[in-house]
N, C-alpha and C positions, 0 to 999 in steps of 0.2 A: 604811342604807333608800336603795333608788334610787344605791347606789355612791357616796354620801356628799352633801358639802354640797349640791349641785346640788338633789338633793329635796328635804333639807330648806327651802328659800329658797322652791320651789315650793308645797310643799302642809305646808299644818298637821299636826301629827301630835297624836294625842287617846286618851288611857290608857282602857283598858276592860277589864271586869272578865267572866268567863263565858262569853267565844265562843271557840268551836273550828273546827278543822277537818281536813282532812285530807291527805297528800302520799302519791299515788299512787306505790308503787316497781312498776314492770311488768317481766317477762320474756317473752321468746318463748316458746311452746308448740306441741305437737302434738297434734289432736283426732284421737283413736282412734276414736271414734263417740260418737254424740250423741243424744238423745230430746228430749221435753217435758219430762223430768222434773230431766234431769242429762246429764253428759258424763264419757268416760274421757279422760284426757290425759295427753301424757307431758312431762315439764321438767327440766331441768338442777339446779332448786330443790327444796330440802326444804322439804316445806308442813306447817303445824301442824293436824292433824285436828281439827275443830272450829271453827276459825277461816273468816272469812267473807272471801273476795275477789269480785274482778269479772272476770269472762270478757268479751271484747272481740274481736271477729270484724267483720275488714276485707274488702272483697271488691267490686271493681268499681264503687268510689266509694260503696259502702253502707257503713254502720257499724253494728252491733249489739252490744248488751254487756247484760249479765245478772247479776244476783246471786246468788251462790252459798258454800255451806257446803261444804270438805273432809271426805269421811266416811271414806275410807281412803287409804292412801298407799304403795307397795312400794318399795323402791329393786331395780330389774329388772338394772342392768347398769350398766357402765362402759367409754364410748368414748373412742378417744384423738382429742383435737384437733390441728388443723393443725399447733401446737406442740409436738408430742409429748406433752402432759399429759393426763391422764385425767380424763374431766367424767361425773358420776355420770347416769344417768336413772333418774328417776321415774315410776311410772305412777299416777295419782291419779283417785280417783273423785270428781265434784263432781257436789251435789244443786243444783240452781237454787232461789231461795227468794223470788224476786220474779217469778213469770212470774203476769201477768194477761192479759186478753184482747187488749188491744194486741199487747203482748209475744208471745204465745202466735201470734197470727199473723205477727208478723216471724219468728220461731221456726221455724213450720211451712213459710214461702217460703223461709228458708235454706236449711234440712234439704232440702225437694222438689228447690231446685237444685242440690244438690251431693251427694246419695246418689249412692251405687255396689254397697251392699250394704246386707243387715238381719243383725243378731244378735238371735237369737229368744232371751228371757230369760222367767223368771217373772214379774220386775218389768215388763214391757212391752218395745216392740220399740226396739231400740237402732240406729241407721243407720250405717254405714262412710260418711265422704263423702270426695270429693276436698278437697285442703287449699286453703284461703282464700288470699287475696293475703298477711293476716296474722291471727296468732290470738296473744292477748297474755292474759295474767294479772295483775291489780295487787293489790297487798296495801296497803290506806288503812292508814298512820300517823299518828296522830291528835295533834296539836298544840294548842298555847294562845296566844291573842293577848293582846301585854301592851301594843300601841300600833298605831293604824292611822291613814292617810290616805289620799288618791285615788290615789298612787302606789306605796305597798305597804305592810308592816306591819312590827313588831316582833314575833318569836313566841318561845316556850320549850320547847326539847326536851331530852329525858334523851340526845340522840344528836347530835353534831357534824355538820357539814356543810362542804365544801370550795367557799370564793366561786367563783364562776363556775358552778356547779353547777345545771342548770334542771328543773324538774320539774311533770307535772301535778300540780294542788293543788284544793282544794274550799275553801270556806269558807262556815260557817254562820252565818248573821244571825240574830238576835234578833225580826227582821221574818219569821221563816221563809222567806225569800230563800235560795236558793244560789248561790252566784258561782262559776264555774268557770274557771280560767286557767293559764296556767305561771307558775311563780314560778322568776326568778333567784335565788340566795344572793348578797346584797351584802355579806353581813359574817356572822362566827362570833366570839364571844367566851364564853368559860367565865364562867357565874356561880356561884353559892352551890352548897352541896352538902345535899342535904335527904336525911334517912334514908342516908346513907352513899351516894348518887348525885347527880352531879354534873350539874347542868343547865345548858343552853347559852342565850346572848340572840342571835338569828339575823334578821338583816336580812334580809328579801323583797321584792323589787321585781315588781309585777304586769305580767305582759306576755302579751298577744293574750287580751283579754279582750273578750267581745262586747259589742255596741253596750246590748243589754238588762241583762247583769249591771254593765256599767259604770253604768248608771242607776241600778240598785238599789243599788250600793255609795255613789254619790253621794248618795241620799236618806238614805243610814242615816248616812255622814258629815257630812253638812250639819246633820241631828237632833242631832250630838252637840256643836255649835256653842253 
């Protein structure tokens, strides 16, 4: 954790149970069309039908994100990359699952400022839009926390990670507080095999935590003492 002995000296670690979080694996996408109920996108990743994802749109300093579920996916074509490799292109239908009043207003504003055409459909109107500065789709990968401190944590995972990799992450505290941060992989060691599946102990260093999240984390760790 935190790269080794320095973090161990600075922060006391506490063993915990029943605490989980998500690592958010992201990939760039292209928006084909969008409505208040969902969007059609193009991506080079094969997405699982029925799985949940987070669509994030960034434009002119504004960020909008919404949760969605993949309803259908079709392999449309393959294109050659600059290195000559054939990259698949999937067209995917995503249904939004957490549109509430505040998010609806934000989504209407986004569509209104980017629309350039309309697709008439029985299920409603979908708008073709100009491309935002960046559009990404994130897939949450759940991990279990074994130990935690103010500087980082030790998690258990069924997949291995490369030391030095950095990912957007979420941590769900028993206090119903959500901690959002970037996590740097400080260590990764193979652990026990459970049901013929190898588990890994992964040390994560907390990075880029907001003041509010750091305060909530501090209160939780203090309670463990």
